[in-house]
N, C-alpha and C positions, 0 to 999 in steps of 0.2 A: 504494500500500500504506500510505501514511502515515495515511490516513483510517481504514482497517481497524485498524491498530495502535493508534491512539488510541481507537477505539470499544471495543476489548477491554482497554484499560487499560495499554497500553505507551506510554511517552513517546518511546522511541527505536525508529524503524522498522527499523533494522538489527538491533537486538537481537531484535525481534519476528520478523524473517525467520530469524535463526539459531535461535531457540527453536522456531519452527514446523517448520523442517527437521529439527531434532533429534528432535522428537516424532513427526512424520508421514513423514519420509524424503524429502520433496520440498519445494521452495520454495513460498511462497505464489503466486508467478507461475505455476509449473508446475501447481499445484492449480487455479488459475483457468483455465488453458488446457484442462486435462483436463475440468473441469466444463462449459466452453463446448462442447467437442466432444461430450460425453455428451448435453448438452441438444439440440444440433443433431441428433444421431443419433436421439434420442427423437422429435423433431419429424417426422423423415422416416418413422419407423416407425408413427406413430399411425394407427389405422384410423378411419374415419368412425363416428360414434355411431349413425347409422341409415342404412338403405338408401334412397336418394332416387330410385331408378329406377322 
């Protein structure tokens, strides 16, 4: 998370995490986990673009 905090202008990653949780109701790590699960789910659900039969 240090890299993300720095990229968005925070020099203290702990302060970034607290601010993120206050605004969004979850920690950055929880957000990352949810995003990864959502992405994996979307990958499983994708249909082929064309019928190759």
